[in-house]
N, C-alpha and C positions, 0 to 999 in steps of 0.2 A: 541548706548548703546550696550555693549556686556554683555550678561547675562549668567552666568554659574549656572546651577541648579544641586544639588546633593540631593539624597534621602538616608537616613540612617535607616535601619531597616524596611522600607516599600517600596513598589513598586510605582514608579512614573507614575501614570495613566494619560491618556490624560486630564481627568477632573481636576486633581490636577495641571498639568502642565499649562493648559489653565487659571485656576484661578490665579496661580502665575504670569503668563505673564500679565494678565489684571491688577493686583495690582501693579506690578513692573513698568509697563509702565506709571503709574500715576506719578512716580517720575521724569519723563522727564522734567517737568516744572521748576525743581530747577537748571538745568544746562544750561548755555549758549551754550555750544558745547556738546550735548549728545553723539556724536560719540566717544568722548575721555573718556567716563565713563565705568568703569568695575564694574559690580555688581555680587557678589557671593552670592547665596541663598542656604541654606541647610535646609531641612525639614526631619522629622523623629520621631521615638519613642525614648524616653530616655532609656538608658540601665539600669537604676536603677529599682529595684523591688518595685512595688507598690501594696498595698493591694486592692485598689479600681480602677480597670480599667487601661487603658493605658493613659500615659501622652505623649503628642506630643510636639515637639520643633520646632521652626522656627527661623532661624537667617539670617540676611542680613549684608553683608559687602559691602560698596560702596567705591571705590577708584577713586578719581578724582583730577587731578592737584596736585598730591603729598600728598593730604590729604586722610585720611582713616576714615570712619564713620561706626559704628557697632551698631547693636540692636539685642536683643534676647528676645523670649517669650516662656513660657511653659504653656499649658493648656490641658484640657482633650478633646478638639476638634481641629483637624488639621486646619480647615478653620478659626476658631477663633484665633488660634495662628498666622496664616498668616496675618489676619486683624490687630492684635495687634502689630506685629512687623513692619508692614507697617506704622501704625500710629506713632510708636516710631521713626522710621528712618526719616519719613517726618517732624516730630517735630524738630528733631535734625538738619536736613538740613535747615528748614525754620528759625530756630533761628540763624544759621550761616549766612544765607543770609541776615537776618535783621540786624545782627551785622555789616556785611560788608557795607551795605547801610548807616547805621547810622554813621560809621566811615568816609565814603566818604563825607557825608553831613557836618559833623563836620569840616573836613578838608577844604571843600569849604567855610564854614562860617569863618574859621580863615583867609584864603586868602582874602576874601572879606573885613574882618575887617582891615587887614594889608593895602590893597589897598586904603581903605577910609582914612587911617591915613597918607598916602603919599600926601604931598601938592605939587602942580605944581609950578615950578619956573617960574618967569616972566622975 
């Protein structure tokens, strides 16, 4: 997995970087060949003006096998935004994986049904 990290409006401290790496590496289980996956992560403050405190944003873009998956989260805590965006992207990736497995099984069931319908010639 190749992970590109970008910080906008904040400095990327070692603790933030370590936390991001720990959360992003959990996504490895969704890919059969993790070395072919590109993950772009961006964290930072939003540029909008807010009356009550800072609003942090985290976004993840995953590129694998010609497919692109994207998730974004905004909260008042940076670490919470990272957790939320990780949960969103893992939900999206798991739903795609489940869909692919379901289609594979349905195709196998159709082939099995066709093969049962073929009668042997004597």
